[in-house]
Structures are given as C-alpha cells and as structure tokens.
C-alpha positions in Angstrom: -79.1 -57.8 -152.1 -79.0 -59.7 -148.9 -76.1 -58.6 -146.6 -75.0 -60.0 -143.3 -72.8 -57.8 -141.1 -70.7 -59.1 -138.2 -70.4 -56.5 -135.5 -72.9 -53.9 -134.6 -70.5 -51.2 -133.6 -70.3 -47.6 -135.0 -69.2 -48.9 -138.6 -71.3 -51.8 -138.7 -74.4 -49.7 -137.7 -73.5 -47.0 -140.3 -73.1 -49.6 -143.1 -76.2 -51.3 -142.1 -78.4 -48.2 -142.1 -76.9 -46.9 -145.3 -77.6 -50.2 -147.1 -81.2 -50.4 -145.7 -81.8 -46.8 -147.0 -80.7 -48.1 -150.4 -83.2 -50.9 -150.3 -81.1 -53.8 -149.2 -82.0 -56.6 -146.7 -79.6 -56.5 -143.6 -78.9 -58.8 -140.8 -76.5 -57.9 -137.9 -74.9 -60.5 -135.7 -73.6 -58.8 -132.4 -72.7 -60.5 -129.2 -73.3 -57.5 -126.9 -76.9 -57.7 -125.5 -77.1 -54.0 -124.8 -75.8 -53.0 -128.1 -78.4 -55.6 -129.7 -81.3 -53.8 -128.0 -80.1 -50.2 -129.0 -79.6 -51.4 -132.7 -83.1 -52.8 -132.9 -84.6 -49.6 -131.1 -82.7 -47.3 -133.4 -82.8 -49.1 -136.6 -85.4 -51.8 -136.8 -82.9 -53.9 -138.5 -82.9 -57.7 -137.7 -80.1 -58.3 -135.1 -79.1 -61.7 -133.8 -77.4 -61.8 -130.5 -74.3 -64.1 -130.8 -70.6 -64.7 -131.5 -69.8 -64.0 -135.0 -67.3 -66.8 -135.1 -69.9 -69.3 -134.0 -71.5 -71.2 -136.8 -74.9 -71.5 -135.0 -75.5 -67.7 -135.1 -74.4 -67.5 -138.7 -77.0 -70.2 -139.6 -79.7 -68.1 -137.6 -78.7 -65.1 -139.9 -79.4 -67.3 -143.0 -75.8 -66.7 -144.1 -76.4 -69.5 -146.8 -78.3 -67.0 -148.9 -76.3 -64.0 -148.3 -74.8 -62.2 -151.3 -72.2 -60.5 -149.1 -70.7 -60.9 -145.6 -69.0 -58.0 -143.9 -67.0 -58.4 -140.7 -66.6 -55.0 -138.9 -65.4 -55.9 -135.4 -62.4 -54.5 -133.7 -60.7 -58.0 -133.5 -59.0 -59.0 -136.7 -58.8 -62.6 -135.5 -62.5 -62.8 -135.1 -63.1 -61.1 -138.4 -60.9 -63.5 -140.2 -62.6 -66.5 -138.5 -66.0 -65.2 -139.3 -65.1 -64.5 -143.0 -63.7 -68.0 -143.5 -66.7 -69.6 -141.9 -68.9 -67.5 -144.5 -66.8 -68.7 -147.3 -66.1 -72.3 -146.4 -69.2 -73.3 -144.5 -71.9 -71.1 -146.2 -70.3 -70.5 -149.7 -70.7 -66.9 -149.4 -69.0 -65.6 -152.7 -68.0 -62.2 -151.5 -66.6 -61.3 -148.0 -65.4 -58.0 -146.9 -63.6 -57.2 -143.6 -62.4 -54.3 -141.5 -58.6 -54.8 -140.7 -57.5 -53.0 -137.7 -53.9 -54.0 -137.9 -52.3 -52.9 -141.4 -49.7 -55.7 -141.4 -52.7 -58.3 -141.5 -54.1 -56.8 -144.8 -52.0 -59.2 -146.8 -53.2 -62.2 -144.8 -56.9 -61.4 -145.5 -56.3 -60.6 -149.2 -54.3 -63.9 -149.6 -57.3 -65.8 -148.4 -59.7 -64.1 -150.9 -61.2 -61.7 -148.4 -61.5 -58.0 -149.4 -59.5 -56.2 -146.7 -60.2 -52.5 -145.6 -57.7 -50.9 -143.4 -58.4 -47.3 -142.6 -54.8 -46.8 -141.2 -53.4 -48.0 -144.6 -55.8 -45.7 -146.5 -54.6 -42.7 -144.3 -51.0 -43.5 -144.9 -51.4 -43.7 -148.6 -53.4 -40.3 -148.5 -50.4 -38.8 -146.6 -47.9 -40.1 -149.4 -49.9 -38.4 -152.2 -49.4 -34.6 -153.0 -52.1 -33.6 -155.3 -54.0 -30.4 -156.2 -57.4 -29.4 -155.2 -59.9 -31.4 -157.5 -57.3 -34.0 -158.4 -58.4 -37.7 -158.6 -56.4 -39.9 -156.5 -56.7 -43.8 -156.9 -56.4 -45.3 -153.5 -57.0 -48.8 -153.9 -58.0 -51.2 -156.5 -60.6 -54.0 -155.5 -62.1 -57.3 -157.1 -59.1 -57.5 -159.5 -59.2 -53.9 -160.6 -62.9 -54.0 -161.5 -63.6 -51.4 -158.9 -61.6 -48.9 -157.0 -61.5 -46.6 -154.0 -60.8 -43.1 -155.1 -60.4 -39.6 -153.4 -61.6 -36.3 -154.7 -61.0 -33.0 -152.9 -63.5 -30.4 -153.6 -62.5 -26.9 -154.3 -63.0 -24.5 -151.3 -65.3 -21.4 -151.4 -62.3 -19.3 -152.2 -61.3 -21.3 -155.2 -64.7 -20.8 -157.0 -65.7 -24.4 -156.2 -69.4 -25.6 -156.4 -72.0 -24.4 -154.1 -73.4 -26.8 -151.4 -75.4 -29.7 -153.0 -77.2 -32.5 -151.6 -75.9 -35.9 -152.8 -79.4 -37.0 -153.9 -79.4 -34.0 -156.4 -76.1 -35.0 -158.1 -76.1 -37.3 -161.2 -73.8 -39.8 -159.5 -72.6 -42.2 -162.4 -73.8 -45.7 -162.6 -71.5 -48.2 -160.5 -70.4 -45.4 -158.3 -71.2 -44.8 -154.5 -70.0 -42.0 -152.2 -68.3 -43.9 -149.2 -67.3 -41.1 -146.9 -66.8 -37.4 -146.7 -63.9 -35.9 -144.6 -64.8 -32.4 -143.5 -62.2 -30.7 -141.2 -61.9 -33.2 -138.2 -65.2 -34.9 -139.1 -66.0 -38.0 -141.0 -69.4 -38.1 -142.4 -71.1 -41.2 -143.8 -73.2 -39.8 -146.7 -76.8 -40.4 -147.5 -79.1 -38.6 -149.9 -79.9 -35.8 -147.9 -76.2 -35.1 -146.9 -74.8 -31.8 -148.3 -71.4 -31.6 -149.9 -69.7 -28.5 -148.9 -66.7 -26.6 -150.6 -63.5 -28.1 -149.2 -64.8 -31.5 -148.7 -62.8 -34.5 -149.3 -64.9 -37.2 -150.7 -64.0 -41.1 -150.8 -66.0 -43.1 -153.5 -66.1 -46.5 -154.8 -66.4 -46.5 -158.5 -65.3 -48.3 -161.6 -62.1 -47.2 -163.6 -64.3 -46.0 -166.5 -66.5 -43.9 -164.4 -63.8 -42.4 -162.2 -63.2 -39.2 -164.1 -66.8 -38.7 -164.7 -67.4 -38.8 -160.9 -64.7 -36.3 -160.5 -66.0 -33.9 -163.0 -69.5 -34.1 -161.5 -68.2 -33.4 -157.9 -65.8 -30.6 -158.6 -67.5 -28.6 -161.3 -69.2 -25.3 -160.4 
C-alpha cells in the first residue's frame, strides 16, 4: 500500500515509521527544512520539502497513485485543504485527518474525510465507566466496517496476563494495535513492544473481531 503523509511532526513520524515497519511505501510532505533533514536521517523515508496545501508538492509525492492520504499537521485548515486536494485533484479514495479542534470533526466527516480527534476520544473515554478487561467501542469508521476500541488489561494484582511482546500475540486478521496508555505515557506499539499488566490498549478492528481481540489481550 502506498501512503502519503502530510506533516512530519511527532504524529506523522510515528505513523510513517510504523507503516514502513509493516512493509508499506511511505512519502512525507513537510514544509520545515530542518525537520525534513532529521526525518531523512532518522528514518530513511522519502521526504518532500514543501507546503502540504500546494498541489505542486503533492504532485511530487505522486499522490495520484496513493491508496491513502493522511494529514497530521497541527492546523485544521491546512489539513482540510490538503485532504480536499487529495480527493478532488488526485482522486484519492481514502483520506484520514488529525483534527485538533473537536468542533471541526463534523465538518471533516461531512466532506468524506475520516476525522481523528484525540480530544474527542479522551472525552468519550471519560464518559464510560467500565470494569478491567471490558471492551469499549469508541468510534465506528467507514460506515461501521471498522471501529476504534479500548481494552484495559488486568493489573498484576488481578491475575492478569504476564508481560508479552506484541509480535508473540495471535492478533486477529483485520486488527491492529494503535496505541498503549501506560500511566502517563503513550506508546505507539511495534512488534517488539511489550504489553504490561494494567496497560490500556487502543485498537482498530472489525466488529466481528473485537471480542476475539479482547480475549487474546486479557486472558492469562
């Protein structure tokens, strides 16, 4: 899969590296020259220096052959323009955007852009009361074909599973671990990442696989 990412900050860099590790082809468009140099030096990923809302730089990224376009900048207006250019000028079928202001989520979704707002997700988490090991359905995506879920692992004092590396788990087909919350830390999981008792796992999965994933993550 070919993915073009707008913005090479912390979020864009993490997504890019994770996708490269999974065997996907990645190009990043980033306007800051020093950040571009650092990205190339640290990741080896193709980086184009330029404005993500300028068609010229999206052409250089060969956006016309991209399977997915992901906008990760801290500016909602810039992300919106970039996603619209991807859809209208380059006929990209799937666009995903970071949305920094929760009230803008509806605008993005109305325009056919998959919007991800960390603020809204946190608010939804706070509204849910659930027991350890429960499965919480956070947000449906793509018309309910996939969904973002949260699974809290039992702690060491609750006879939960021993620490295990992600690559050793039989993660169901069509499921991927997106983030791990551990105390005050947020961890982007990779194969060698270890799941610890008490971790809170955010995952992307299908409705059919959600309970299977919950069972795998929480069983001893």
